[in-house]
Short mmCIF file of the C-alpha atoms (twelve columns), coordinates in Angstrom:
data_MODEL
# 
_entry.id   MODEL 
# 
loop_
_atom_site.group_PDB 
_atom_site.id 
_atom_site.type_symbol 
_atom_site.label_atom_id 
_atom_site.label_alt_id 
_atom_site.label_comp_id 
_atom_site.label_asym_id 
_atom_site.label_seq_id 
_atom_site.Cartn_x 
_atom_site.Cartn_y 
_atom_site.Cartn_z 
_atom_site.pdbx_PDB_model_num 
ATOM 1   C CA . MET A 1   0.000   0.000   0.000  1 
ATOM 2   C CA . SER A 2   1.058   3.601   -0.450 1 
ATOM 3   C CA . ALA A 3   2.286   5.552   2.549  1 
ATOM 4   C CA . ALA A 4   -0.682  7.927   2.192  1 
ATOM 5   C CA . ALA A 5   -3.408  5.237   2.170  1 
ATOM 6   C CA . SER A 6   -6.148  5.826   4.733  1 
ATOM 7   C CA . THR A 7   -6.793  2.197   5.700  1 
ATOM 8   C CA . LEU A 8   -4.746  -0.956  6.023  1 
ATOM 9   C CA . THR A 9   -6.331  -4.425  6.053  1 
ATOM 10  C CA . LEU A 10  -4.193  -7.366  7.134  1 
ATOM 11  C CA . THR A 11  -4.710  -11.074 7.533  1 
ATOM 12  C CA . ARG A 12  -5.581  -11.329 11.227 1 
ATOM 13  C CA . PRO A 13  -2.298  -11.268 13.159 1 
ATOM 14  C CA . ASP A 14  -0.977  -13.378 16.037 1 
ATOM 15  C CA . ASP A 15  1.049   -12.449 19.100 1 
ATOM 16  C CA . TRP A 16  3.958   -14.849 19.541 1 
ATOM 17  C CA . HIS A 17  4.909   -13.642 23.042 1 
ATOM 18  C CA . LEU A 18  2.239   -12.640 25.554 1 
ATOM 19  C CA . HIS A 19  1.863   -12.445 29.333 1 
ATOM 20  C CA . LEU A 20  -1.722  -12.887 30.507 1 
ATOM 21  C CA . ARG A 21  -1.082  -13.435 34.228 1 
ATOM 22  C CA . ASP A 22  -3.852  -15.234 36.143 1 
ATOM 23  C CA . GLY A 23  -6.983  -14.664 38.224 1 
ATOM 24  C CA . THR A 24  -8.503  -11.187 38.131 1 
ATOM 25  C CA . ALA A 25  -5.470  -9.836  36.254 1 
ATOM 26  C CA . LEU A 26  -6.076  -12.359 33.471 1 
ATOM 27  C CA . GLU A 27  -9.736  -11.390 33.309 1 
ATOM 28  C CA . ALA A 28  -8.797  -7.714  33.032 1 
ATOM 29  C CA . VAL A 29  -6.390  -8.014  30.093 1 
ATOM 30  C CA . VAL A 30  -7.315  -11.028 27.966 1 
ATOM 31  C CA . GLY A 31  -9.928  -9.111  25.974 1 
ATOM 32  C CA . ASP A 32  -7.387  -6.550  24.769 1 
ATOM 33  C CA . SER A 33  -5.349  -9.249  23.030 1 
ATOM 34  C CA . ALA A 34  -8.358  -11.157 21.751 1 
ATOM 35  C CA . ARG A 35  -9.768  -8.088  20.002 1 
ATOM 36  C CA . GLN A 36  -6.666  -7.830  17.794 1 
ATOM 37  C CA . PHE A 37  -5.028  -11.249 17.625 1 
ATOM 38  C CA . ALA A 38  -6.350  -14.647 16.618 1 
ATOM 39  C CA . ARG A 39  -3.754  -16.558 18.647 1 
ATOM 40  C CA . ALA A 40  -0.995  -15.926 21.131 1 
ATOM 41  C CA . ILE A 41  1.890   -17.833 22.643 1 
ATOM 42  C CA . ILE A 42  1.198   -17.626 26.374 1 
ATOM 43  C CA . MET A 43  4.143   -17.204 28.718 1 
ATOM 44  C CA . PRO A 44  4.364   -19.716 31.602 1 
ATOM 45  C CA . ASN A 45  6.040   -17.571 34.286 1 
ATOM 46  C CA . LEU A 46  3.206   -17.620 36.767 1 
ATOM 47  C CA . LYS A 47  3.589   -18.170 40.490 1 
ATOM 48  C CA . PRO A 48  4.102   -21.118 40.661 1 
ATOM 49  C CA . PRO A 49  5.423   -21.538 37.102 1 
ATOM 50  C CA . VAL A 50  3.722   -23.760 34.526 1 
ATOM 51  C CA . ILE A 51  6.178   -26.652 34.405 1 
ATOM 52  C CA . THR A 52  3.952   -29.622 33.454 1 
ATOM 53  C CA . THR A 53  1.522   -30.364 30.668 1 
ATOM 54  C CA . ALA A 54  -1.281  -30.794 33.199 1 
ATOM 55  C CA . GLN A 55  -0.617  -27.312 34.594 1 
ATOM 56  C CA . ALA A 56  -0.532  -25.842 31.085 1 
ATOM 57  C CA . LEU A 57  -3.901  -27.367 30.233 1 
ATOM 58  C CA . GLU A 58  -5.402  -26.141 33.508 1 
ATOM 59  C CA . TYR A 59  -4.102  -22.652 32.770 1 
ATOM 60  C CA . ARG A 60  -5.606  -22.844 29.297 1 
ATOM 61  C CA . GLU A 61  -8.990  -23.632 30.796 1 
ATOM 62  C CA . ARG A 62  -8.739  -20.565 33.028 1 
ATOM 63  C CA . ILE A 63  -7.951  -18.436 29.979 1 
ATOM 64  C CA . MET A 64  -10.947 -19.848 28.132 1 
ATOM 65  C CA . ARG A 65  -13.217 -19.085 31.078 1 
ATOM 66  C CA . ALA A 66  -11.840 -15.547 31.241 1 
ATOM 67  C CA . LEU A 67  -12.603 -15.089 27.535 1 
ATOM 68  C CA . GLU A 68  -16.158 -16.267 28.096 1 
ATOM 69  C CA . LYS A 69  -16.510 -13.926 31.065 1 
ATOM 70  C CA . ALA A 70  -15.319 -11.061 28.856 1 
ATOM 71  C CA . GLY A 71  -18.149 -11.825 26.431 1 
ATOM 72  C CA . LEU A 72  -15.912 -13.006 23.604 1 
ATOM 73  C CA . ALA A 73  -17.222 -15.665 21.250 1 
ATOM 74  C CA . ALA A 74  -15.825 -19.180 21.397 1 
ATOM 75  C CA . GLY A 75  -13.002 -19.497 18.897 1 
ATOM 76  C CA . ALA A 76  -12.347 -15.754 18.780 1 
ATOM 77  C CA . PHE A 77  -8.931  -16.242 20.379 1 
ATOM 78  C CA . THR A 78  -6.764  -19.317 20.773 1 
ATOM 79  C CA . PRO A 79  -4.144  -19.488 23.534 1 
ATOM 80  C CA . LEU A 80  -1.075  -21.469 22.475 1 
ATOM 81  C CA . MET A 81  0.380   -22.855 25.681 1 
ATOM 82  C CA . THR A 82  4.006   -23.256 26.743 1 
ATOM 83  C CA . LEU A 83  6.002   -24.997 29.469 1 
ATOM 84  C CA . TYR A 84  8.543   -23.313 31.712 1 
ATOM 85  C CA . LEU A 85  11.875  -25.088 31.303 1 
ATOM 86  C CA . THR A 86  13.665  -26.027 34.516 1 
ATOM 87  C CA . ASP A 87  16.851  -27.916 35.306 1 
ATOM 88  C CA . ASN A 88  14.629  -30.971 35.895 1 
ATOM 89  C CA . THR A 89  12.306  -30.916 32.887 1 
ATOM 90  C CA . SER A 90  12.254  -34.473 31.496 1 
ATOM 91  C CA . ALA A 91  12.087  -35.739 27.934 1 
ATOM 92  C CA . GLN A 92  8.885   -37.532 28.928 1 
ATOM 93  C CA . GLU A 93  7.248   -34.248 29.931 1 
ATOM 94  C CA . ILE A 94  8.249   -32.698 26.608 1 
ATOM 95  C CA . ALA A 95  6.690   -35.665 24.797 1 
ATOM 96  C CA . ARG A 96  3.456   -35.299 26.818 1 
ATOM 97  C CA . ALA A 97  3.325   -31.610 26.001 1 
ATOM 98  C CA . HIS A 98  3.778   -32.228 22.293 1 
ATOM 99  C CA . ALA A 99  1.217   -35.031 22.245 1 
ATOM 100 C CA . SER A 100 -1.391  -32.764 23.841 1 
ATOM 101 C CA . GLY A 101 -1.605  -30.682 20.674 1 
ATOM 102 C CA . LEU A 102 -2.209  -27.652 22.895 1 
ATOM 103 C CA . VAL A 103 1.302   -26.976 24.199 1 
ATOM 104 C CA . HIS A 104 3.328   -25.480 21.366 1 
ATOM 105 C CA . ALA A 105 6.707   -24.509 22.828 1 
ATOM 106 C CA . VAL A 106 8.977   -24.526 25.867 1 
ATOM 107 C CA . LYS A 107 10.345  -21.325 27.414 1 
ATOM 108 C CA . LEU A 108 13.880  -20.827 28.669 1 
ATOM 109 C CA . TYR A 109 14.290  -18.268 31.428 1 
ATOM 110 C CA . PRO A 110 17.827  -18.049 32.758 1 
ATOM 111 C CA . ALA A 111 17.319  -18.079 36.525 1 
ATOM 112 C CA . GLY A 112 16.731  -14.526 37.748 1 
ATOM 113 C CA . ALA A 113 16.591  -12.914 34.288 1 
ATOM 114 C CA . THR A 114 13.156  -11.302 34.572 1 
ATOM 115 C CA . THR A 115 9.772   -11.362 36.324 1 
ATOM 116 C CA . ASN A 116 9.026   -14.691 38.039 1 
ATOM 117 C CA . SER A 117 12.146  -16.388 36.672 1 
ATOM 118 C CA . ASP A 118 13.627  -17.605 39.956 1 
ATOM 119 C CA . ALA A 119 12.823  -21.222 39.047 1 
ATOM 120 C CA . GLY A 120 14.591  -20.879 35.699 1 
ATOM 121 C CA . VAL A 121 17.514  -22.772 34.259 1 
ATOM 122 C CA . THR A 122 20.901  -22.569 35.958 1 
ATOM 123 C CA . ASP A 123 22.935  -24.626 33.429 1 
ATOM 124 C CA . LEU A 124 21.250  -25.112 30.047 1 
ATOM 125 C CA . LEU A 125 23.646  -27.523 28.364 1 
ATOM 126 C CA . GLY A 126 24.722  -29.213 31.583 1 
ATOM 127 C CA . LYS A 127 21.274  -29.969 33.001 1 
ATOM 128 C CA . CYS A 128 18.714  -29.749 30.198 1 
ATOM 129 C CA . GLY A 129 20.146  -32.188 27.660 1 
ATOM 130 C CA . PRO A 130 17.267  -34.707 27.671 1 
ATOM 131 C CA . ALA A 131 14.673  -31.960 27.269 1 
ATOM 132 C CA . LEU A 132 16.625  -30.269 24.472 1 
ATOM 133 C CA . GLN A 133 17.066  -33.571 22.642 1 
ATOM 134 C CA . ALA A 134 13.335  -34.207 22.852 1 
ATOM 135 C CA . LEU A 135 12.515  -30.730 21.564 1 
ATOM 136 C CA . GLU A 136 14.884  -31.143 18.636 1 
ATOM 137 C CA . LYS A 137 13.451  -34.564 17.767 1 
ATOM 138 C CA . LEU A 138 9.828   -33.399 17.958 1 
ATOM 139 C CA . GLY A 139 10.373  -30.093 16.156 1 
ATOM 140 C CA . MET A 140 9.029   -28.156 19.122 1 
ATOM 141 C CA . PRO A 141 10.429  -24.636 19.516 1 
ATOM 142 C CA . LEU A 142 12.567  -23.472 22.417 1 
ATOM 143 C CA . LEU A 143 11.730  -19.867 23.247 1 
ATOM 144 C CA . VAL A 144 14.736  -18.093 24.697 1 
ATOM 145 C CA . HIS A 145 14.908  -15.101 27.012 1 
ATOM 146 C CA . GLY A 146 18.284  -14.072 25.677 1 
ATOM 147 C CA . GLU A 147 20.133  -12.396 28.518 1 
ATOM 148 C CA . VAL A 148 22.895  -13.614 30.775 1 
ATOM 149 C CA . THR A 149 22.364  -13.036 34.480 1 
ATOM 150 C CA . ASP A 150 26.009  -12.565 35.432 1 
ATOM 151 C CA . ALA A 151 26.053  -9.505  37.707 1 
ATOM 152 C CA . ALA A 152 29.435  -8.534  36.283 1 
ATOM 153 C CA . ILE A 153 27.903  -7.944  32.842 1 
ATOM 154 C CA . ASP A 154 26.408  -4.508  32.163 1 
ATOM 155 C CA . VAL A 155 22.612  -4.672  31.795 1 
ATOM 156 C CA . PHE A 156 22.882  -3.132  28.310 1 
ATOM 157 C CA . ASP A 157 25.304  -5.851  27.170 1 
ATOM 158 C CA . ARG A 158 23.559  -8.966  28.457 1 
ATOM 159 C CA . GLU A 159 21.904  -9.886  25.179 1 
ATOM 160 C CA . ALA A 160 25.108  -9.648  23.157 1 
ATOM 161 C CA . VAL A 161 26.988  -11.725 25.737 1 
ATOM 162 C CA . PHE A 162 24.167  -14.304 25.730 1 
ATOM 163 C CA . ILE A 163 24.759  -14.918 22.031 1 
ATOM 164 C CA . ASP A 164 28.381  -15.897 22.624 1 
ATOM 165 C CA . ARG A 165 27.905  -17.766 25.891 1 
ATOM 166 C CA . VAL A 166 24.617  -19.568 25.247 1 
ATOM 167 C CA . MET A 167 23.212  -19.316 21.720 1 
ATOM 168 C CA . VAL A 168 26.343  -20.319 19.834 1 
ATOM 169 C CA . PRO A 169 27.057  -23.395 22.024 1 
ATOM 170 C CA . LEU A 170 23.349  -24.333 22.022 1 
ATOM 171 C CA . ARG A 171 23.097  -24.233 18.231 1 
ATOM 172 C CA . ARG A 172 26.353  -26.166 17.909 1 
ATOM 173 C CA . ALA A 173 25.070  -28.923 20.205 1 
ATOM 174 C CA . TYR A 174 21.529  -29.042 18.755 1 
ATOM 175 C CA . PRO A 175 21.691  -27.759 15.162 1 
ATOM 176 C CA . GLY A 176 18.183  -28.984 14.323 1 
ATOM 177 C CA . LEU A 177 16.524  -27.372 17.334 1 
ATOM 178 C CA . LYS A 178 13.958  -24.696 16.508 1 
ATOM 179 C CA . VAL A 179 14.868  -21.598 18.524 1 
ATOM 180 C CA . VAL A 180 13.005  -18.318 18.887 1 
ATOM 181 C CA . PHE A 181 15.242  -15.577 20.258 1 
ATOM 182 C CA . GLU A 182 12.546  -13.669 22.082 1 
ATOM 183 C CA . HIS A 183 12.156  -9.884  22.223 1 
ATOM 184 C CA . ILE A 184 15.534  -9.094  20.678 1 
ATOM 185 C CA . THR A 185 16.798  -5.609  21.491 1 
ATOM 186 C CA . THR A 186 20.207  -5.202  19.869 1 
ATOM 187 C CA . GLN A 187 21.969  -4.970  16.559 1 
ATOM 188 C CA . GLU A 188 23.933  -8.053  17.605 1 
ATOM 189 C CA . GLY A 189 20.716  -9.982  18.178 1 
ATOM 190 C CA . ALA A 190 19.186  -8.917  14.871 1 
ATOM 191 C CA . HIS A 191 22.294  -9.781  12.901 1 
ATOM 192 C CA . TYR A 192 22.745  -13.118 14.678 1 
ATOM 193 C CA . VAL A 193 19.214  -14.207 13.785 1 
ATOM 194 C CA . ARG A 194 19.533  -12.880 10.244 1 
ATOM 195 C CA . ASP A 195 22.716  -14.851 9.580  1 
ATOM 196 C CA . ALA A 196 22.345  -17.985 11.730 1 
ATOM 197 C CA . ASP A 197 22.306  -21.454 10.224 1 
ATOM 198 C CA . GLY A 198 19.311  -23.667 10.897 1 
ATOM 199 C CA . PRO A 199 15.809  -22.955 12.224 1 
ATOM 200 C CA . VAL A 200 16.277  -19.704 14.173 1 
ATOM 201 C CA . ALA A 201 13.798  -16.825 14.428 1 
ATOM 202 C CA . ALA A 202 13.114  -13.837 16.657 1 
ATOM 203 C CA . THR A 203 10.228  -11.834 18.049 1 
ATOM 204 C CA . ILE A 204 10.369  -8.048  18.326 1 
ATOM 205 C CA . THR A 205 8.249   -5.884  20.617 1 
ATOM 206 C CA . PRO A 206 6.601   -2.568  19.732 1 
ATOM 207 C CA . GLN A 207 8.477   -0.674  22.435 1 
ATOM 208 C CA . HIS A 208 11.855  -1.746  21.083 1 
ATOM 209 C CA . LEU A 209 10.832  -0.656  17.577 1 
ATOM 210 C CA . LEU A 210 9.537   2.751   18.663 1 
ATOM 211 C CA . TYR A 211 11.716  3.869   21.564 1 
ATOM 212 C CA . ASN A 212 15.317  3.937   22.669 1 
ATOM 213 C CA . ARG A 213 16.600  4.110   26.234 1 
ATOM 214 C CA . ASN A 214 16.154  7.888   26.400 1 
ATOM 215 C CA . ALA A 215 12.423  7.244   26.802 1 
ATOM 216 C CA . ILE A 216 13.014  5.864   30.300 1 
ATOM 217 C CA . PHE A 217 14.565  9.111   31.525 1 
ATOM 218 C CA . GLN A 218 12.753  11.993  29.778 1 
ATOM 219 C CA . GLY A 219 11.756  14.438  32.490 1 
ATOM 220 C CA . GLY A 220 12.667  11.971  35.231 1 
ATOM 221 C CA . VAL A 221 12.554  8.205   35.657 1 
ATOM 222 C CA . ARG A 222 9.510   6.881   33.772 1 
ATOM 223 C CA . PRO A 223 8.820   3.358   35.059 1 
ATOM 224 C CA . HIS A 224 6.204   2.468   32.470 1 
ATOM 225 C CA . TRP A 225 8.951   2.402   29.811 1 
ATOM 226 C CA . TYR A 226 11.022  -0.013  31.906 1 
ATOM 227 C CA . CYS A 227 11.069  -3.583  30.650 1 
ATOM 228 C CA . LEU A 228 13.516  -6.464  30.395 1 
ATOM 229 C CA . PRO A 229 15.421  -6.669  28.187 1 
ATOM 230 C CA . ILE A 230 15.775  -2.941  28.730 1 
ATOM 231 C CA . LEU A 231 15.474  -0.376  25.918 1 
ATOM 232 C CA . LYS A 232 18.800  0.179   24.174 1 
ATOM 233 C CA . ARG A 233 20.648  2.867   22.183 1 
ATOM 234 C CA . GLU A 234 19.170  4.400   19.033 1 
ATOM 235 C CA . THR A 235 21.569  2.420   16.823 1 
ATOM 236 C CA . HIS A 236 20.016  -0.789  18.158 1 
ATOM 237 C CA . ARG A 237 16.461  0.471   17.623 1 
ATOM 238 C CA . GLN A 238 17.312  1.252   14.030 1 
ATOM 239 C CA . ALA A 239 18.731  -2.254  13.559 1 
ATOM 240 C CA . LEU A 240 15.496  -3.747  14.894 1 
ATOM 241 C CA . ILE A 241 13.403  -1.611  12.561 1 
ATOM 242 C CA . ALA A 242 15.546  -2.764  9.649  1 
ATOM 243 C CA . ALA A 243 15.081  -6.409  10.662 1 
ATOM 244 C CA . ALA A 244 11.329  -6.173  11.259 1 
ATOM 245 C CA . THR A 245 10.671  -4.396  7.960  1 
ATOM 246 C CA . SER A 246 13.115  -6.466  5.897  1 
ATOM 247 C CA . GLY A 247 10.563  -9.065  4.864  1 
ATOM 248 C CA . SER A 248 12.718  -11.827 6.323  1 
ATOM 249 C CA . PRO A 249 10.554  -14.699 7.617  1 
ATOM 250 C CA . ARG A 250 12.871  -14.991 10.609 1 
ATOM 251 C CA . PHE A 251 11.359  -11.941 12.327 1 
ATOM 252 C CA . PHE A 252 7.813   -11.765 13.604 1 
ATOM 253 C CA . LEU A 253 5.496   -10.057 16.046 1 
ATOM 254 C CA . GLY A 254 5.719   -10.717 19.771 1 
ATOM 255 C CA . THR A 255 4.471   -7.949  22.035 1 
ATOM 256 C CA . ASP A 256 5.861   -9.237  25.337 1 
ATOM 257 C CA . SER A 257 2.921   -7.286  26.767 1 
ATOM 258 C CA . ALA A 258 3.411   -7.581  30.527 1 
ATOM 259 C CA . PRO A 259 0.715   -6.109  32.777 1 
ATOM 260 C CA . HIS A 260 1.641   -4.829  36.226 1 
ATOM 261 C CA . ALA A 261 -0.606  -2.776  38.507 1 
ATOM 262 C CA . ARG A 262 0.275   0.906   38.563 1 
ATOM 263 C CA . GLY A 263 1.457   0.733   42.175 1 
ATOM 264 C CA . THR A 264 3.956   -2.052  41.459 1 
ATOM 265 C CA . LYS A 265 5.438   -0.101  38.553 1 
ATOM 266 C CA . GLU A 266 5.580   3.263   40.328 1 
ATOM 267 C CA . HIS A 267 7.490   1.791   43.224 1 
ATOM 268 C CA . ALA A 268 10.917  2.043   44.836 1 
ATOM 269 C CA . CYS A 269 11.767  -1.227  43.056 1 
ATOM 270 C CA . GLY A 270 9.358   -1.191  40.148 1 
ATOM 271 C CA . CYS A 271 8.466   -4.265  38.076 1 
ATOM 272 C CA . ALA A 272 9.807   -4.764  34.564 1 
ATOM 273 C CA . GLY A 273 7.275   -4.860  31.761 1 
ATOM 274 C CA . CYS A 274 5.352   -2.656  29.322 1 
ATOM 275 C CA . TYR A 275 1.618   -3.081  28.790 1 
ATOM 276 C CA . THR A 276 1.001   -2.968  25.042 1 
ATOM 277 C CA . ALA A 277 -1.826  -5.448  24.458 1 
ATOM 278 C CA . LEU A 278 -4.357  -2.617  24.520 1 
ATOM 279 C CA . HIS A 279 -2.925  -0.891  21.424 1 
ATOM 280 C CA . ALA A 280 -0.375  -3.314  20.027 1 
ATOM 281 C CA . MET A 281 -1.296  -3.114  16.362 1 
ATOM 282 C CA . GLU A 282 -1.560  0.672   16.493 1 
ATOM 283 C CA . LEU A 283 1.986   0.751   17.879 1 
ATOM 284 C CA . TYR A 284 3.351   -1.631  15.251 1 
ATOM 285 C CA . ALA A 285 1.605   0.248   12.432 1 
ATOM 286 C CA . THR A 286 3.145   3.471   13.722 1 
ATOM 287 C CA . ALA A 287 6.614   1.913   13.704 1 
ATOM 288 C CA . PHE A 288 6.317   0.507   10.175 1 
ATOM 289 C CA . ASP A 289 4.656   3.664   8.839  1 
ATOM 290 C CA . GLY A 290 7.475   5.746   10.295 1 
ATOM 291 C CA . VAL A 291 9.941   4.193   7.860  1 
ATOM 292 C CA . GLY A 292 7.548   3.857   4.929  1 
ATOM 293 C CA . LYS A 293 7.258   0.063   5.192  1 
ATOM 294 C CA . LEU A 294 3.574   -0.583  5.867  1 
ATOM 295 C CA . ASP A 295 3.644   -3.094  3.027  1 
ATOM 296 C CA . LYS A 296 5.903   -5.302  5.189  1 
ATOM 297 C CA . LEU A 297 3.633   -5.300  8.246  1 
ATOM 298 C CA . GLU A 298 1.373   -8.175  7.173  1 
ATOM 299 C CA . GLY A 299 4.264   -10.590 6.752  1 
ATOM 300 C CA . PHE A 300 5.729   -9.628  10.123 1 
ATOM 301 C CA . ALA A 301 2.400   -9.681  11.976 1 
ATOM 302 C CA . SER A 302 0.430   -12.406 10.216 1 
ATOM 303 C CA . PHE A 303 2.584   -14.802 8.175  1 
ATOM 304 C CA . HIS A 304 6.105   -15.340 9.513  1 
ATOM 305 C CA . GLY A 305 5.081   -16.590 12.960 1 
ATOM 306 C CA . PRO A 306 2.659   -19.341 11.927 1 
ATOM 307 C CA . ASP A 307 5.008   -20.395 9.151  1 
ATOM 308 C CA . PHE A 308 7.860   -20.894 11.641 1 
ATOM 309 C CA . TYR A 309 5.642   -22.759 14.116 1 
ATOM 310 C CA . GLY A 310 4.164   -24.956 11.374 1 
ATOM 311 C CA . LEU A 311 0.617   -23.667 11.865 1 
ATOM 312 C CA . ALA A 312 -1.932  -22.505 9.320  1 
ATOM 313 C CA . ARG A 313 -2.197  -18.798 8.620  1 
ATOM 314 C CA . ASN A 314 -5.351  -17.128 9.878  1 
ATOM 315 C CA . ARG A 315 -8.332  -16.548 7.602  1 
ATOM 316 C CA . GLY A 316 -9.819  -13.479 9.264  1 
ATOM 317 C CA . THR A 317 -8.730  -9.881  8.802  1 
ATOM 318 C CA . LEU A 318 -7.913  -6.810  10.872 1 
ATOM 319 C CA . THR A 319 -8.346  -3.281  9.550  1 
ATOM 320 C CA . LEU A 320 -6.574  -0.173  10.789 1 
ATOM 321 C CA . ALA A 321 -7.460  3.369   9.785  1 
ATOM 322 C CA . ARG A 322 -5.141  6.335   9.562  1 
ATOM 323 C CA . GLU A 323 -6.831  8.319   12.305 1 
ATOM 324 C CA . GLU A 324 -5.832  9.570   15.722 1 
ATOM 325 C CA . TYR A 325 -5.849  7.118   18.607 1 
ATOM 326 C CA . ALA A 326 -5.492  8.698   22.040 1 
ATOM 327 C CA . ILE A 327 -3.847  6.251   24.427 1 
ATOM 328 C CA . PRO A 328 -5.724  6.323   27.749 1 
ATOM 329 C CA . ALA A 329 -3.935  7.433   30.899 1 
ATOM 330 C CA . GLU A 330 -4.874  4.175   32.614 1 
ATOM 331 C CA . VAL A 331 -7.246  1.225   32.356 1 
ATOM 332 C CA . ALA A 332 -8.978  -0.957  34.929 1 
ATOM 333 C CA . PHE A 333 -6.957  -3.855  36.315 1 
ATOM 334 C CA . GLY A 334 -9.060  -5.695  38.848 1 
ATOM 335 C CA . ASP A 335 -9.068  -3.585  42.013 1 
ATOM 336 C CA . ALA A 336 -6.131  -1.527  40.686 1 
ATOM 337 C CA . THR A 337 -5.268  0.319   37.489 1 
ATOM 338 C CA . LEU A 338 -2.838  -0.382  34.683 1 
ATOM 339 C CA . VAL A 339 -0.883  2.217   32.696 1 
ATOM 340 C CA . PRO A 340 -0.398  1.348   29.005 1 
ATOM 341 C CA . LEU A 341 2.812   2.198   27.190 1 
ATOM 342 C CA . ALA A 342 2.917   5.862   26.083 1 
ATOM 343 C CA . ALA A 343 -0.194  6.665   28.125 1 
ATOM 344 C CA . GLY A 344 -1.592  10.104  27.320 1 
ATOM 345 C CA . GLU A 345 0.083   10.267  23.908 1 
ATOM 346 C CA . SER A 346 -1.575  9.860   20.498 1 
ATOM 347 C CA . LEU A 347 -0.884  7.512   17.618 1 
ATOM 348 C CA . LYS A 348 -1.804  8.003   13.959 1 
ATOM 349 C CA . TRP A 349 -3.338  4.549   13.475 1 
ATOM 350 C CA . ARG A 350 -6.384  2.932   15.041 1 
ATOM 351 C CA . VAL A 351 -7.850  -0.568  14.800 1 
ATOM 352 C CA . VAL A 352 -11.371 -0.150  13.420 1 
ATOM 353 C CA . ALA A 353 -12.526 -3.645  12.408 1 
ATOM 354 C CA . GLY A 354 -11.690 -7.302  12.774 1 
ATOM 355 C CA . SER A 355 -13.128 -10.610 11.603 1 
# 
């Protein structure tokens, strides 16, 4: 489409990295994702984490009940479940997950890397061999939070160091393993995925496409721009934009939308995570439009993800209009409130229809 077109209709997109939380928090946010996306890969870092197939299926049932409670039609949104990889995850559990047909991937959190990751992996190659072998054999993706947790490594360098310390040895040991390098934030990450041998892909969030680390500090510390991996320099943002708009099937949409109550973000030790599910496609359209690449958005949002996962592309559509969308200052979040990314600002695209 031309840059001046007033509407943009896409094959209905999917979100390949989403936090829905649980309980009343789940009920508060699930509708925002379901109104834009047909499917989403659901993160397993609950308390306690989702480490077995049985737990994943129970969580899926809670999501389905929350959708019904939100008044959404059956089949309007499909949660694609994941397991939380631990040092003790067995090959048998991976096989059960795959056989369920409802668990689509396994998530690697290096212990202590982000929210609710304390039960994560301490030694990937040393302790997770049977699970990794099973994943490789079954063609089930490993979703990687790509940061080292070594306190000696600068927080802005942890993704680049992860490539050398973890990704390269992992790919050498398991060359057939499908790996999604989640929420990449650096030029190093983008170039690694672009050039890697074998089945490697990456998700990219809207905040990392639209903002650099200056956004965290404009006019003071702004906690609602704080996420992990943290926003990086402008050179890295530009590299991510280039990757996302390149047309390469290795890059696809993953919001990493992570809801936290306002009080836990605006806190002496605020939580990491940006809430973008409310206006995800408006944010992505803004990013692609900003570099004149709206014609590349459908591939990134609707085609590359299902193709990598071996799933059918969606049949429905989503339409955005070139009109002002005012991001609300806050939204309801159970008994609390939730502040969406860039609250109070305006975007030039708005979702107007979906089927």
